[in-house]
Residue, then its C-alpha position, 0 to 999 in steps of 0.5 A: m943390600l946387594k948381598y941379599f938381592y936374590i930374595f927380591t923374587i919373594f917380594l914381587a907381590f908386594n911392590t910399591s908404585a914409587t920411590k920416596w925420599s926424606e931429607s935429613s942432616v948429618d955431620d960434615p966429616f970435614k968441617s966441625g959443627s957443620k951439617c950436610l943436608v942429605n937424602n935418605v930412602l923412605s920406600s922403594g919396591s922390587y920393581v927397581f930390579n927391573w929398571p935398565s940399571k939391571y944391565d950394570q947390576i946397579f940398583f936404586p937408590y944409586t941410580s939417583s942423583a939424590a944418592i950423592w951426598f954433598c956438604k956445601d960448607s966443606g965441599y966433601i962428597s960421596f955416595m950416600s951413607d959413605f961418610d964414616n970410616i974415613t982414615e986420618e990419611e984420607k982426611s988429610k989428602i981430601s982436606t988438602y984438595l978441597k982447600a986448594n979447590p973450593q967447591r963453589n958450584v956443585r949443582s949439576l949431576i955432571s959436576k957432582l960425578k966429576l968431584i966424587d971421582v976425585i974424592y974417591s981417588f984419595r980413599k982406600v976402598s975395597p976392590e968390590l966397592s971400587n968396582r961398584n962405584k965405577r959401575i954407578l958412575a958409568y950408569l949415571y954418565e950414560q943418563k946424560d948421554k956421555f956414552e964415551v965417558a960411561n964406557n971408559y968406566r965400564r972398561a975399567a970396571l971390567t978389568e977389575i972384575y976379571e981380577l976379582l974373579k981370580t979371588d975367593l968370591t962368594k957364589y953370589k958375587r961370582l954370578e953377578y960379576l960374570y953377568v956384568a962382564a958378559n954385558y960389558e964385553r958386548q958393549l965394548g965390541n968383544t962378542s966372543n968374550s961375552d959369549k964365553n962369560l955367558t956360557t960360564l955363567q949358565k953353567e954356574i947357575e945350573s950348579i947352584q945347590t942352595e935354595e937361597l941363591k936359586g932366586f938370584g940364579n933364576y933372575l939372571s937366567k931371564l936376563l941372559s937372552d937380553t945380552p946378545l942384543i946389546k949394541p957396542g958404543g951407545k947405551l948399555e940397555p938393549v932395544i927389545e921388541v915387545v909383542k903388543k898384547e890386546v888392549t885391556p878395556k878401560i875400567p870405568n871410573k866412579i863418575d862413569t859408573w854414577i852416570a851409567e846407573s842413572s835412569d834412561k830418561c835422565r842419563s843424557e841430562i846428567q852426562a851433559i851436566y858432568l861435561n860442563i863441570k869436568p874442566m873444573f873437576g880435580p880428581h880426574i884431571e891434573r889441571t886442579i893440582i897444578e893450577k890450585s897449588i900455584d893460584e892459592l900460593l899466590i893468594i897467600r903470598r899477596l896477603f903476606i905482602d899486604t899485611g905482613d901476616i898469614s891469618q888463620q882465616t886464610f886457611d879456615d875460610y874456603s870462600l877465599y879459594n876461588g876454585a871451590v867457589n866457582f865450582s859450587s856456583k857452576v853446579n848451582e847454575l846447571k842444577a837450576k836448568r834441570s828438567p822437573l822429572c830429573i830433579n832427584e837424580i840430578n841432585n843426587f849426582t851433583d851432591k856426590l860430585s860436590l862431595d868428591f870435589s870438596q874432598h879433593m880440594e881439601r887435600v890440595i889446599n892442605d898440601i899447599t897450606t901445611d908449609a904456609r901454616t908452619i911459616r905463619d906459626n914461626l913468624a915471630e921467631q923468623g921475622a918477616i924477611k925470612s918468612r917472605k923468603a920461605i913463601d917465595q921459595l915455595l912458589v918457585d919450587n911449586s912452579i918449577r915442579s910443574l914446568y919441568c919433568y923427570v927424564r925417567d920415572y925415577d930420578v937419574s939427573e936434573h929435571e928438564v923443561c917440559p912444555e908439553k906438560s905445562l903449556p895448558f897452564k900458561k894462564t896460571f904461569k902468566k899470573v906467576q910472572v905478573d906477580i914476581l914482576q910486581f913483587p920481586l922474589k926474595i930468595d937468594d938462590e939466583i940459579e933457582i930463579q933462572k931455572l924458573l925463568k927458563g921454564l916460563s920462557s919454554i912456554g912463551i912467557 
């Protein structure tokens, strides 16, 4: 992918807004018949080339802990897709190490990074791959504030870069290495060496003859002004002051538009109705997604505990979903108080609100019940115990997702507790606590349970 990195400029107009992963399984190269659950990239966009990892010239997916593939059965670990072309000599050395050092708890990013460094020490990789790996490790350690460790990897990578620059490199690789060397020298306190690399790099960019490489040259040219701002020792990413632009006026959402389109005589009444309903209205507040995803799962869990089944009625009868019923009741209650002159306008407004709400609820409920339907459909094959475990795992996953936050807008490490996000939903999480105290979780992963309890504790539960 990096070989053709320069073409990113062509795709700037086609950015997506998020990176996406899918889980799959691959053969464990060190345990015959065993499978390893791994992540593959479904989508990303050229925006990844503007993330802070650009200063290391390391890009998504390698900025993500999900790009580290780990086999629980054998203990083998590598960066994604690097499971092939392992020589017999390498296999022998790695197998000997793994047998002598069983990997019982490789969950945190730091533990994975430590193990992956050991495993790659037994492999004979190309100098370019060795250099890439050191830069990945540097970047990921930095995300955990391990600055000294990160810069030790950068120091080692810099030594390799100077050796690589003496070889017959492609023009692309030469530009990449000169840029990284300039940044690393600055990070390590060697300003004069950094300036020399910047001067050389600028001359190399100016000498580019091929159209296909000009995009990459232009990209690096825009980054050159950042390098002198790099401060030694801490994060490689420099602090760049951004000139504040005028705030763009907020674009009214569709509900604001509906209200604005109402007549003068009814607008205040319609506005009052919406303000009464807004706390229950899903598409415009995060509350519905978090509360409903947990509330409805608690309903499904309790029905399964009481009956040993998840009936079709659970999914078909929307009267079971209290949020939808409460919303309809509230709308009817407010409509009953409308003034005679505004009957038609208010009916029209509340009908559009109700339709929008029901469509949103349908999406939320569908997301919740897709997995639950699968559990129900597989009940006969899996049995009640496995099905109960699967439901409990869904509850834990949904709760943790709402109690924890990503450190950045893309994954670089573990989640962190996020009280400011979850505290508004304390009542919902209190229901979770009450439910799991009355009916203890049946999942086997004690670490996940502790993570849930830590999240609940962060908001005083």
